[in-house]
MMTF fields as JSON, N, C-alpha, C and O atoms, coordinates in Angstrom:
{
  "mmtfVersion": "1.0.0",
  "mmtfProducer": "UNKNOWN",
  "numBonds": 395,
  "numAtoms": 396,
  "numGroups": 99,
  "numChains": 1,
  "numModels": 1,
  "chainsPerModel": [1],
  "groupsPerChain": [99],
  "chainIdList": ["A"],
  "bondAtomList": [4, 2, 8, 6, 12, 10, 16, 14, 20, 18, 24, 22, 28, 26, 32, 30, 36, 34, 40, 38, 44, 42, 48, 46, 52, 50, 56, 54, 60, 58, 64, 62, 68, 66, 72, 70, 76, 74, 80, 78, 84, 82, 88, 86, 92, 90, 96, 94, 100, 98, 104, 102, 108, 106, 112, 110, 116, 114, 120, 118, 124, 122, 128, 126, 132, 130, 136, 134, 140, 138, 144, 142, 148, 146, 152, 150, 156, 154, 160, 158, 164, 162, 168, 166, 172, 170, 176, 174, 180, 178, 184, 182, 188, 186, 192, 190, 196, 194, 200, 198, 204, 202, 208, 206, 212, 210, 216, 214, 220, 218, 224, 222, 228, 226, 232, 230, 236, 234, 240, 238, 244, 242, 248, 246, 252, 250, 256, 254, 260, 258, 264, 262, 268, 266, 272, 270, 276, 274, 280, 278, 284, 282, 288, 286, 292, 290, 296, 294, 300, 298, 304, 302, 308, 306, 312, 310, 316, 314, 320, 318, 324, 322, 328, 326, 332, 330, 336, 334, 340, 338, 344, 342, 348, 346, 352, 350, 356, 354, 360, 358, 364, 362, 368, 366, 372, 370, 376, 374, 380, 378, 384, 382, 388, 386, 392, 390],
  "bondOrderList": [1, 1, 1, 1, 1, 1, 1, 1, 1, 1, 1, 1, 1, 1, 1, 1, 1, 1, 1, 1, 1, 1, 1, 1, 1, 1, 1, 1, 1, 1, 1, 1, 1, 1, 1, 1, 1, 1, 1, 1, 1, 1, 1, 1, 1, 1, 1, 1, 1, 1, 1, 1, 1, 1, 1, 1, 1, 1, 1, 1, 1, 1, 1, 1, 1, 1, 1, 1, 1, 1, 1, 1, 1, 1, 1, 1, 1, 1, 1, 1, 1, 1, 1, 1, 1, 1, 1, 1, 1, 1, 1, 1, 1, 1, 1, 1, 1, 1],
  "groupList": [{"groupName": "MET", "atomNameList": ["N", "CA", "C", "O"], "elementList": ["N", "C", "C", "O"], "formalChargeList": [0, 0, 0, 0], "bondAtomList": [1, 0, 2, 1, 3, 2], "bondOrderList": [1, 1, 2], "singleLetterCode": "M", "chemCompType": "L-PEPTIDE LINKING"}, {"groupName": "TYR", "atomNameList": ["N", "CA", "C", "O"], "elementList": ["N", "C", "C", "O"], "formalChargeList": [0, 0, 0, 0], "bondAtomList": [1, 0, 2, 1, 3, 2], "bondOrderList": [1, 1, 2], "singleLetterCode": "Y", "chemCompType": "L-PEPTIDE LINKING"}, {"groupName": "PHE", "atomNameList": ["N", "CA", "C", "O"], "elementList": ["N", "C", "C", "O"], "formalChargeList": [0, 0, 0, 0], "bondAtomList": [1, 0, 2, 1, 3, 2], "bondOrderList": [1, 1, 2], "singleLetterCode": "F", "chemCompType": "L-PEPTIDE LINKING"}, {"groupName": "LYS", "atomNameList": ["N", "CA", "C", "O"], "elementList": ["N", "C", "C", "O"], "formalChargeList": [0, 0, 0, 0], "bondAtomList": [1, 0, 2, 1, 3, 2], "bondOrderList": [1, 1, 2], "singleLetterCode": "K", "chemCompType": "L-PEPTIDE LINKING"}, {"groupName": "HIS", "atomNameList": ["N", "CA", "C", "O"], "elementList": ["N", "C", "C", "O"], "formalChargeList": [0, 0, 0, 0], "bondAtomList": [1, 0, 2, 1, 3, 2], "bondOrderList": [1, 1, 2], "singleLetterCode": "H", "chemCompType": "L-PEPTIDE LINKING"}, {"groupName": "THR", "atomNameList": ["N", "CA", "C", "O"], "elementList": ["N", "C", "C", "O"], "formalChargeList": [0, 0, 0, 0], "bondAtomList": [1, 0, 2, 1, 3, 2], "bondOrderList": [1, 1, 2], "singleLetterCode": "T", "chemCompType": "L-PEPTIDE LINKING"}, {"groupName": "ASP", "atomNameList": ["N", "CA", "C", "O"], "elementList": ["N", "C", "C", "O"], "formalChargeList": [0, 0, 0, 0], "bondAtomList": [1, 0, 2, 1, 3, 2], "bondOrderList": [1, 1, 2], "singleLetterCode": "D", "chemCompType": "L-PEPTIDE LINKING"}, {"groupName": "GLY", "atomNameList": ["N", "CA", "C", "O"], "elementList": ["N", "C", "C", "O"], "formalChargeList": [0, 0, 0, 0], "bondAtomList": [1, 0, 2, 1, 3, 2], "bondOrderList": [1, 1, 2], "singleLetterCode": "G", "chemCompType": "PEPTIDE LINKING"}, {"groupName": "LEU", "atomNameList": ["N", "CA", "C", "O"], "elementList": ["N", "C", "C", "O"], "formalChargeList": [0, 0, 0, 0], "bondAtomList": [1, 0, 2, 1, 3, 2], "bondOrderList": [1, 1, 2], "singleLetterCode": "L", "chemCompType": "L-PEPTIDE LINKING"}, {"groupName": "ALA", "atomNameList": ["N", "CA", "C", "O"], "elementList": ["N", "C", "C", "O"], "formalChargeList": [0, 0, 0, 0], "bondAtomList": [1, 0, 2, 1, 3, 2], "bondOrderList": [1, 1, 2], "singleLetterCode": "A", "chemCompType": "L-PEPTIDE LINKING"}, {"groupName": "VAL", "atomNameList": ["N", "CA", "C", "O"], "elementList": ["N", "C", "C", "O"], "formalChargeList": [0, 0, 0, 0], "bondAtomList": [1, 0, 2, 1, 3, 2], "bondOrderList": [1, 1, 2], "singleLetterCode": "V", "chemCompType": "L-PEPTIDE LINKING"}, {"groupName": "GLU", "atomNameList": ["N", "CA", "C", "O"], "elementList": ["N", "C", "C", "O"], "formalChargeList": [0, 0, 0, 0], "bondAtomList": [1, 0, 2, 1, 3, 2], "bondOrderList": [1, 1, 2], "singleLetterCode": "E", "chemCompType": "L-PEPTIDE LINKING"}, {"groupName": "ILE", "atomNameList": ["N", "CA", "C", "O"], "elementList": ["N", "C", "C", "O"], "formalChargeList": [0, 0, 0, 0], "bondAtomList": [1, 0, 2, 1, 3, 2], "bondOrderList": [1, 1, 2], "singleLetterCode": "I", "chemCompType": "L-PEPTIDE LINKING"}, {"groupName": "ASN", "atomNameList": ["N", "CA", "C", "O"], "elementList": ["N", "C", "C", "O"], "formalChargeList": [0, 0, 0, 0], "bondAtomList": [1, 0, 2, 1, 3, 2], "bondOrderList": [1, 1, 2], "singleLetterCode": "N", "chemCompType": "L-PEPTIDE LINKING"}, {"groupName": "PRO", "atomNameList": ["N", "CA", "C", "O"], "elementList": ["N", "C", "C", "O"], "formalChargeList": [0, 0, 0, 0], "bondAtomList": [1, 0, 2, 1, 3, 2], "bondOrderList": [1, 1, 2], "singleLetterCode": "P", "chemCompType": "L-PEPTIDE LINKING"}, {"groupName": "ARG", "atomNameList": ["N", "CA", "C", "O"], "elementList": ["N", "C", "C", "O"], "formalChargeList": [0, 0, 0, 0], "bondAtomList": [1, 0, 2, 1, 3, 2], "bondOrderList": [1, 1, 2], "singleLetterCode": "R", "chemCompType": "L-PEPTIDE LINKING"}, {"groupName": "TRP", "atomNameList": ["N", "CA", "C", "O"], "elementList": ["N", "C", "C", "O"], "formalChargeList": [0, 0, 0, 0], "bondAtomList": [1, 0, 2, 1, 3, 2], "bondOrderList": [1, 1, 2], "singleLetterCode": "W", "chemCompType": "L-PEPTIDE LINKING"}, {"groupName": "GLN", "atomNameList": ["N", "CA", "C", "O"], "elementList": ["N", "C", "C", "O"], "formalChargeList": [0, 0, 0, 0], "bondAtomList": [1, 0, 2, 1, 3, 2], "bondOrderList": [1, 1, 2], "singleLetterCode": "Q", "chemCompType": "L-PEPTIDE LINKING"}, {"groupName": "SER", "atomNameList": ["N", "CA", "C", "O"], "elementList": ["N", "C", "C", "O"], "formalChargeList": [0, 0, 0, 0], "bondAtomList": [1, 0, 2, 1, 3, 2], "bondOrderList": [1, 1, 2], "singleLetterCode": "S", "chemCompType": "L-PEPTIDE LINKING"}],
  "groupTypeList": [0, 1, 2, 3, 0, 4, 3, 5, 3, 6, 7, 3, 5, 8, 9, 10, 9, 6, 11, 6, 0, 0, 7, 3, 4, 8, 3, 4, 7, 6, 12, 6, 2, 2, 10, 13, 14, 15, 2, 1, 7, 11, 11, 3, 9, 9, 3, 11, 16, 8, 12, 14, 17, 0, 15, 18, 13, 11, 10, 12, 18, 10, 13, 8, 8, 7, 3, 11, 9, 10, 9, 10, 7, 12, 11, 9, 7, 10, 12, 6, 3, 13, 13, 10, 4, 3, 12, 7, 3, 12, 14, 4, 9, 8, 7, 2, 8, 12, 2],
  "groupIdList": [1, 2, 3, 4, 5, 6, 7, 8, 9, 10, 11, 12, 13, 14, 15, 16, 17, 18, 19, 20, 21, 22, 23, 24, 25, 26, 27, 28, 29, 30, 31, 32, 33, 34, 35, 36, 37, 38, 39, 40, 41, 42, 43, 44, 45, 46, 47, 48, 49, 50, 51, 52, 53, 54, 55, 56, 57, 58, 59, 60, 61, 62, 63, 64, 65, 66, 67, 68, 69, 70, 71, 72, 73, 74, 75, 76, 77, 78, 79, 80, 81, 82, 83, 84, 85, 86, 87, 88, 89, 90, 91, 92, 93, 94, 95, 96, 97, 98, 99],
  "secStructList": [7, 3, 3, 3, 3, 3, 3, 7, 1, 1, 7, 3, 3, 3, 3, 3, 3, 7, 4, 4, 4, 6, 6, 7, 3, 3, 3, 3, 6, 6, 3, 3, 3, 3, 7, 7, 2, 2, 2, 2, 7, 1, 3, 3, 7, 7, 2, 2, 2, 2, 2, 2, 2, 2, 2, 1, 6, 6, 3, 3, 3, 3, 3, 3, 3, 1, 2, 2, 2, 2, 2, 2, 2, 2, 2, 2, 6, 1, 1, 7, 4, 4, 4, 7, 3, 3, 3, 6, 6, 3, 3, 3, 3, 3, 3, 3, 7, 7, 7],
  "xCoordList": [-50.696, -51.48, -51.656, -50.804, -52.765, -53.014, -52.73, -52.895, -52.297, -51.995, -52.355, -52.494, -52.498, -52.642, -52.036, -52.261, -51.263, -50.666, -51.545, -51.725, -52.083, -52.943, -52.12, -51.51, -52.107, -51.371, -52.293, -53.427, -51.797, -52.526, -51.611, -50.446, -52.131, -51.305, -50.191, -49.175, -50.373, -49.388, -48.411, -47.396, -48.699, -47.858, -48.673, -49.662, -48.265, -48.943, -49.541, -48.994, -50.686, -51.309, -51.214, -51.601, -50.694, -50.557, -51.672, -51.756, -52.52, -53.601, -53.195, -52.777, -53.322, -52.934, -53.995, -54.441, -54.401, -55.375, -54.921, -54.323, -55.217, -54.938, -55.703, -56.809, -55.109, -55.703, -57.108, -57.993, -57.321, -58.628, -59.711, -60.865, -59.357, -60.334, -60.98, -62.065, -60.31, -60.742, -62.162, -62.498, -62.986, -64.355, -65.348, -66.526, -64.9, -65.796, -66.529, -66.094, -67.636, -68.375, -68.117, -68.353, -67.635, -67.381, -68.46, -68.819, -68.969, -70.024, -69.429, -68.616, -69.853, -69.47, -70.644, -70.795, -71.459, -72.673, -73.569, -73.914, -73.949, -74.797, -73.997, -74.565, -72.689, -71.825, -71.554, -71.209, -71.716, -71.359, -70.193, -70.384, -68.99, -67.77, -67.392, -67.134, -67.356, -66.98, -65.487, -65.009, -64.764, -63.33, -63.189, -63.126, -63.145, -63.217, -61.863, -60.895, -61.795, -60.545, -60.11, -58.926, -61.034, -60.665, -59.855, -59.029, -60.078, -59.313, -58.049, -56.963, -58.186, -57.052, -56.162, -55.078, -56.603, -55.746, -55.937, -56.617, -55.317, -55.398, -54.017, -53.88, -52.986, -51.62, -51.234, -51.611, -50.475, -50.003, -48.574, -47.787, -48.265, -46.899, -46.643, -47.548, -45.393, -44.958, -44.472, -44.214, -44.352, -43.928, -42.545, -42.257, -41.681, -40.336, -40.362, -39.452, -41.378, -41.529, -42.309, -41.994, -43.324, -44.196, -43.503, -43.748, -42.649, -42.01, -41.215, -41.4, -40.337, -39.629, -40.575, -40.316, -41.659, -42.634, -43.271, -43.429, -43.64, -44.257, -43.314, -43.75, -42.032, -41.02, -40.543, -39.753, -41.013, -40.595, -41.002, -42.053, -40.167, -40.474, -41.681, -42.294, -42.028, -43.166, -44.505, -45.532, -44.511, -45.755, -46.082, -45.295, -47.268, -47.672, -48.687, -48.909, -49.314, -50.262, -50.421, -50.16, -50.864, -51.158, -52.547, -52.995, -53.22, -54.527, -54.401, -54.299, -54.408, -54.101, -55.274, -55.863, -55.618, -56.76, -56.387, -55.917, -56.591, -56.314, -55.115, -54.271, -55.054, -53.987, -52.599, -51.715, -52.408, -51.086, -50.683, -49.561, -51.584, -51.279, -50.953, -49.995, -51.729, -51.49, -50.167, -49.417, -49.872, -48.603, -47.411, -46.389, -47.532, -46.467, -46.292, -45.165, -47.395, -47.319, -46.639, -45.873, -46.921, -46.268, -44.781, -43.946, -44.45, -43.043, -42.284, -41.119, -42.932, -42.301, -42.134, -41.38, -42.837, -42.746, -43.654, -43.469, -44.639, -45.545, -46.89, -47.717, -47.098, -48.325, -47.936, -47.083, -48.564, -48.41, -49.492, -50.663, -49.109, -50.088, -51.25, -52.318, -51.069, -52.151, -53.163, -54.224, -52.839, -53.734, -54.433, -54.955, -54.442, -55.126, -56.558, -56.789, -57.507, -58.926, -59.452, -58.738, -60.67, -61.255, -62.562, -63.361, -62.743, -64.019, -64.583, -64.153, -65.531, -65.934, -64.771, -64.364, -64.231, -63.074, -61.784, -60.748, -61.845, -60.715, -59.917, -60.497, -58.598, -57.782, -57.719, -57.655, -57.74, -57.645, -56.83, -56.993, -55.946, -55.121, -54.877, -54.702, -54.871, -54.514, -53.258, -53.148, -52.339, -51.128, -50.879, -50.863, -50.681, -50.364, -48.911, -48.548, -48.081, -46.649, -46.047, -44.913, -46.784, -46.333, -47.485, -48.625, -47.178, -48.231, -48.034, -48.821],
  "yCoordList": [-33.893, -33.158, -31.733, -31.188, -31.153, -29.75, -28.915, -29.381, -27.667, -26.803, -25.354, -24.942, -24.609, -23.159, -22.548, -23.019, -21.492, -20.753, -19.531, -18.686, -19.453, -18.333, -17.365, -17.766, -16.113, -15.098, -14.46, -14.094, -14.331, -13.65, -12.571, -12.473, -11.779, -10.721, -11.3, -10.64, -12.533, -13.149, -14.083, -14.466, -14.451, -15.396, -16.1, -15.558, -17.295, -18.034, -19.331, -19.965, -19.706, -20.994, -21.789, -21.314, -23.007, -23.883, -24.923, -25.715, -24.917, -25.894, -26.903, -26.527, -28.205, -29.266, -30.352, -30.765, -30.818, -31.913, -32.911, -32.544, -34.173, -35.212, -34.901, -34.361, -35.244, -34.959, -35.544, -34.895, -36.751, -37.396, -36.848, -37.269, -35.929, -35.331, -34.06, -33.665, -33.436, -32.128, -32.168, -33.012, -31.231, -31.088, -32.062, -32.038, -32.919, -33.908, -33.352, -32.386, -33.984, -33.719, -34.886, -36.038, -34.599, -35.628, -35.53, -34.432, -36.653, -36.689, -37.127, -38.049, -36.442, -36.811, -36.431, -35.269, -37.404, -37.105, -36.205, -36.526, -35.077, -34.106, -33.116, -32.252, -33.255, -32.299, -32.785, -33.947, -31.871, -32.112, -31.174, -29.966, -31.728, -30.958, -30.956, -32.012, -29.779, -29.651, -29.346, -28.388, -30.142, -29.933, -28.915, -29.265, -27.674, -26.561, -26.264, -25.955, -26.357, -26.024, -24.577, -24.266, -23.703, -22.311, -22.213, -21.31, -23.126, -23.124, -23.977, -23.533, -25.19, -26.107, -25.884, -26.461, -25.064, -24.663, -25.444, -26.47, -24.926, -25.528, -25.847, -26.261, -25.652, -25.992, -27.315, -27.609, -28.11, -29.396, -29.264, -28.451, -30.089, -30.153, -31.545, -32.22, -31.945, -33.219, -32.989, -31.857, -34.08, -33.962, -33.337, -32.668, -33.542, -32.976, -31.45, -30.835, -30.84, -29.385, -28.978, -27.969, -29.76, -29.397, -29.451, -28.592, -30.436, -30.573, -29.329, -28.831, -28.798, -27.572, -26.383, -25.522, -26.335, -25.253, -25.344, -24.334, -26.571, -26.764, -26.375, -25.907, -26.569, -26.265, -24.815, -24.394, -24.058, -22.67, -21.814, -22.033, -20.847, -19.911, -19.038, -18.488, -18.904, -18.063, -18.759, -18.093, -20.1, -20.86, -21.012, -21.561, -20.512, -20.575, -21.674, -22.055, -22.192, -23.289, -24.071, -23.573, -25.333, -26.183, -26.78, -27.032, -27.001, -27.645, -28.739, -28.455, -30.003, -31.132, -32.084, -32.44, -32.499, -33.384, -34.525, -34.296, -35.741, -36.929, -37.696, -37.147, -38.971, -39.846, -39.333, -39.287, -38.952, -38.52, -37.194, -37.058, -36.224, -34.907, -35.018, -34.402, -35.788, -35.953, -36.681, -36.323, -37.691, -38.413, -37.483, -37.617, -36.55, -35.583, -34.668, -34.35, -34.248, -33.414, -34.133, -33.528, -35.42, -36.221, -36.358, -36.192, -36.659, -36.781, -35.476, -35.492, -34.35, -33.041, -32.669, -31.755, -33.38, -33.09, -31.971, -31.451, -31.586, -30.502, -31.029, -30.267, -32.34, -32.991, -34.194, -34.991, -34.318, -35.504, -36.491, -36.125, -37.736, -38.729, -38.905, -39.365, -38.55, -38.635, -37.5, -37.533, -36.505, -35.363, -35.394, -34.378, -36.557, -36.713, -37.163, -38.124, -36.462, -36.785, -37.264, -37.221, -37.707, -38.167, -37.435, -37.183, -37.108, -36.607, -37.765, -38.01, -38.466, -39.74, -40.695, -40.998, -41.175, -42.076, -41.391, -42.042, -40.083, -39.35, -38.645, -37.893, -38.868, -38.191, -36.686, -36.22, -35.937, -34.483, -34.053, -34.589, -33.078, -32.599, -31.103, -30.574, -30.446, -29.039, -28.938, -29.596, -28.132, -27.915, -26.44, -25.713, -25.987, -24.59, -24.543, -25.086, -23.901, -23.994, -22.872, -22.988, -21.791, -20.669, -20.318, -20.162, -20.197, -19.881, -18.5, -18.06],
  "zCoordList": [22.301, 23.264, 22.767, 22.066, 23.143, 22.83, 24.068, 25.195, 23.847, 24.98, 24.671, 23.52, 25.758, 25.644, 26.893, 28.008, 26.687, 27.783, 28.039, 27.163, 29.24, 29.63, 30.48, 31.471, 30.094, 30.849, 31.882, 31.573, 33.107, 34.174, 34.736, 34.349, 35.63, 36.222, 37.093, 37.316, 37.591, 38.477, 37.772, 38.355, 36.536, 35.814, 34.751, 34.257, 34.4, 33.332, 33.873, 34.776, 33.291, 33.54, 32.258, 31.19, 32.367, 31.21, 31.253, 32.193, 30.237, 30.105, 29.037, 27.942, 29.369, 28.442, 28.465, 29.536, 27.292, 27.195, 26.139, 25.128, 26.396, 25.407, 24.124, 24.161, 23.014, 21.705, 21.567, 21.008, 22.065, 21.901, 22.831, 22.748, 23.703, 24.627, 24.067, 24.495, 23.119, 22.64, 22.076, 21.245, 22.551, 22.064, 22.671, 22.314, 23.58, 24.173, 25.393, 26.02, 25.702, 26.935, 27.867, 27.502, 29.066, 30.065, 31.131, 31.557, 31.555, 32.574, 33.901, 33.966, 34.958, 36.32, 37.22, 37.596, 37.556, 38.316, 37.503, 36.366, 38.078, 37.39, 36.539, 35.871, 36.576, 35.866, 34.451, 34.23, 33.494, 32.1, 31.799, 31.662, 31.695, 31.518, 30.043, 29.467, 29.431, 28.023, 27.929, 28.537, 27.185, 26.973, 25.84, 24.662, 26.232, 25.301, 24.649, 25.344, 23.323, 22.633, 22.851, 22.722, 23.174, 23.443, 24.736, 24.876, 25.681, 26.924, 26.801, 27.175, 26.282, 26.218, 25.0, 24.914, 24.067, 22.966, 21.685, 21.64, 20.654, 19.336, 18.783, 17.632, 19.616, 19.213, 19.852, 20.986, 19.102, 19.61, 20.126, 19.641, 21.123, 21.639, 22.203, 22.692, 22.118, 22.687, 24.111, 24.519, 24.858, 26.252, 26.37, 27.363, 25.373, 25.42, 25.463, 26.02, 24.89, 24.945, 26.189, 26.821, 26.54, 27.654, 29.014, 29.861, 29.235, 30.553, 30.938, 32.048, 30.079, 30.466, 30.671, 31.512, 29.911, 30.098, 31.476, 32.161, 31.885, 33.201, 34.327, 35.378, 34.108, 35.134, 35.086, 35.931, 34.112, 33.935, 35.129, 35.734, 35.459, 36.543, 36.235, 37.15, 34.964, 34.582, 34.776, 34.904, 34.801, 34.937, 36.415, 37.186, 36.803, 38.212, 38.481, 39.631, 37.402, 37.59, 36.293, 35.198, 36.462, 35.316, 35.493, 36.611, 34.362, 34.324, 33.279, 32.085, 33.73, 32.857, 32.779, 33.8, 31.562, 31.357, 30.43, 29.316, 30.881, 30.08, 30.61, 31.319, 30.256, 30.76, 30.409, 31.265, 29.164, 28.719, 29.359, 29.847, 29.36, 29.929, 31.414, 31.881, 32.154, 33.59, 33.817, 34.725, 33.011, 33.142, 32.92, 33.593, 31.992, 31.738, 32.951, 33.33, 33.555, 34.755, 35.912, 36.662, 36.055, 37.096, 36.793, 37.682, 35.544, 35.144, 35.348, 35.746, 35.078, 35.249, 36.715, 37.047, 37.591, 39.025, 39.496, 40.597, 38.678, 39.07, 39.574, 40.076, 39.435, 39.901, 40.751, 40.361, 41.906, 42.752, 42.339, 42.24, 42.098, 41.627, 42.599, 42.195, 43.867, 44.848, 44.711, 45.334, 43.904, 43.7, 42.347, 41.888, 41.713, 40.436, 40.711, 41.445, 40.119, 40.275, 38.927, 37.926, 38.905, 37.641, 37.377, 38.278, 36.112, 35.626, 34.815, 33.688, 35.384, 34.807, 34.967, 36.089, 33.854, 33.9, 33.453, 33.317, 33.225, 32.66, 33.757, 34.54, 33.836, 34.837, 34.6, 33.462, 35.702, 35.668, 36.87, 37.967, 36.659, 37.762, 37.627, 36.53, 38.77, 38.858, 39.713, 40.747, 39.287, 40.068, 40.2, 39.206, 41.432, 41.702, 42.125, 43.168, 41.331, 41.488, 42.315, 42.78, 42.505, 43.34, 44.268, 43.832, 45.528, 46.507, 47.077, 47.915]
}
């Protein structure tokens, strides 16, 4: 999976996408969603590294795209499987960890 940690004034947002999603255009109705490597990152990480990052006190939100990335978010406990949506046939989930 590819990832990028985005720093904000309130904390960090972790964006993660499955490797096979990078650079693709996903269709959902009239929406053409580009899986931008500038947002989802150019560094690779395994779930063993990503799970502790998702659970970190510094991470305030996650943006996960793809079967593997969403499954890692569910395993980490930061995503509820009932809150997973699809862009076309691809799972996507947002998790806000601090309110």
